[in-house]
C-alpha positions as CSV (number, residue, x, y, z in Angstrom):
1,M,100.2,130.7,71.4
2,C,103.0,128.4,70.4
3,G,103.9,127.5,66.6
4,G,102.7,129.5,64.0
5,A,102.9,132.8,65.1
6,R,106.0,135.0,64.8
7,M,107.5,135.9,68.2
8,K,110.7,137.7,69.6
9,S,111.4,135.1,72.3
10,K,110.9,131.8,72.2
11,P,107.5,129.9,73.0
12,K,107.2,128.3,76.2
13,C,105.3,125.2,75.1
14,R,106.4,122.3,73.0
15,R,104.6,119.9,70.8
16,I,103.8,116.6,72.0
17,A,103.2,113.6,69.6
18,W,99.4,112.7,69.1
19,I,98.7,108.9,69.8
20,S,98.1,108.4,66.0
21,E,101.5,109.4,65.1
22,T,103.5,107.3,68.1
23,G,101.6,103.7,67.4
24,V,100.2,103.6,70.7
25,V,97.7,101.0,71.2
26,G,96.7,99.8,74.6
27,L,96.9,101.0,78.2
28,A,100.8,100.1,78.6
29,D,101.5,102.0,75.5
30,V,99.8,105.2,76.9
31,L,101.8,104.7,80.3
32,E,104.9,104.1,78.3
33,E,104.1,107.2,76.2
34,V,103.9,109.3,79.7
35,A,106.9,107.9,81.3
36,R,108.7,109.1,78.1
37,V,107.2,112.6,77.9
38,Y,107.5,113.3,81.8
39,G,111.3,111.9,81.7
40,Y,112.5,108.3,82.7
41,D,115.3,109.8,84.9
42,R,112.5,111.6,86.9
43,I,110.6,108.4,87.9
44,P,112.3,106.9,90.9
45,S,113.3,103.3,90.9
46,T,112.5,100.6,93.5
47,I,113.5,96.9,94.1
48,M,111.0,94.2,94.1
49,A,109.9,93.1,97.7
50,D,109.3,89.4,97.2
51,R,111.1,87.0,95.4
52,L,110.0,85.9,91.9
53,P,107.6,83.2,91.1
54,P,108.9,79.8,89.7
55,Q,109.6,80.0,86.3
56,V,107.3,77.8,84.1
57,G,107.9,76.9,80.8
58,N,106.2,78.1,77.8
59,P,106.1,75.4,74.8
60,I,104.5,77.7,72.3
61,H,106.4,80.7,73.1
62,E,109.4,78.8,73.1
63,W,108.4,77.0,69.7
64,E,107.9,80.6,68.1
65,E,111.4,81.7,69.5
66,R,113.0,78.7,67.9
67,L,110.8,79.3,64.5
68,R,112.0,83.2,64.6
69,D,115.8,82.2,64.8
70,L,115.3,79.9,62.0
71,L,113.8,82.7,60.1
72,V,116.4,85.0,60.6
73,T,119.3,82.4,60.0
74,L,117.6,82.0,56.6
75,G,117.5,85.3,55.7
76,S,114.1,86.7,57.1
77,M,114.2,90.2,58.0
78,K,111.0,90.8,59.9
79,W,108.6,88.7,62.0
80,S,105.2,89.6,63.0
81,G,104.4,88.0,66.4
């Protein structure tokens, strides 16, 4: 038993935050949370085998970035995107 019971020795388990406490929304968030709990340093790194594809501009994203920079310059503290 972990937690509430009084024990003379250290408990051998630890509490992991529930999904609702961590802001996990999608699959990528779940995978990131699993990697965090498992330990990033325990996951082997790999090098990409292929070259990166050619980069293509994204006008809407670039416009949002410029707008965000302008809002920050004008004193905005938070951007919801």
